[in-house]
C-alpha positions as CSV (number, residue, x, y, z in Angstrom):
1,M,8.9,16.5,19.1
2,D,6.6,14.4,21.0
3,V,6.3,10.6,20.8
4,L,2.7,9.5,19.7
5,P,0.6,6.3,20.6
6,E,-0.1,3.7,17.8
7,D,-3.7,4.5,17.4
8,F,-3.0,8.4,16.5
9,A,-0.4,7.1,13.8
10,R,-3.1,5.0,12.3
11,S,-5.3,8.0,11.8
12,A,-2.3,10.0,10.7
13,K,-2.0,7.7,7.7
14,K,-5.7,7.8,6.9
15,Q,-6.3,11.5,7.3
16,G,-2.9,13.1,6.7
17,R,-1.5,14.2,3.4
18,Q,1.8,12.3,2.5
19,A,4.8,14.4,2.6
20,S,8.6,14.7,3.2
21,A,10.5,17.3,5.4
22,T,13.8,18.0,7.2
23,V,13.6,17.8,10.8
24,S,16.7,18.1,12.9
25,G,19.1,17.9,9.7
26,R,17.5,14.6,8.5
27,R,15.1,13.9,5.6
28,R,12.1,12.2,6.8
29,A,9.0,10.7,4.9
30,G,5.6,10.8,6.9
31,F,2.0,12.8,7.0
32,L,1.0,16.3,7.4
33,L,-1.9,16.8,9.6
34,G,-2.8,20.5,9.7
35,N,0.4,22.1,10.7
36,K,2.1,19.3,12.2
37,F,4.4,16.7,10.5
38,V,4.0,13.0,11.6
39,F,6.9,10.7,10.8
40,S,8.1,7.2,12.1
41,D,11.4,5.4,12.1
42,Q,12.5,2.8,9.4
43,A,10.7,-0.2,11.4
44,E,7.5,2.1,11.9
45,V,8.1,1.2,15.8
46,V,8.1,4.9,17.3
47,W,6.0,7.4,15.4
48,V,7.1,11.2,16.2
49,E,5.1,14.5,15.6
50,A,7.1,17.7,14.8
51,G,5.2,21.0,15.2
52,P,5.7,24.1,13.6
53,G,9.2,25.4,13.5
54,E,10.5,21.9,14.1
55,F,10.6,20.8,10.5
56,R,11.5,22.5,7.2
57,E,11.5,22.1,3.4
58,L,8.2,20.3,3.6
59,R,7.1,18.8,0.3
60,L,3.7,17.2,-0.5
61,W,3.4,14.0,-2.6
62,R,1.0,13.9,-5.3
63,K,-1.3,11.0,-5.4
């Protein structure tokens, strides 16, 4: 998992699909960008990117 800069997080909100996935045993809400899952902590201070194989049980949210 990689920590992302703030400007990338803004584009993830605009271009990604809302989703939830299990990352390191914890359920996280975030955005799916291609084959990467981007999520933040509760205060949206730190944004993290989980690549393929680092997350499981992905569910996309309908709009």
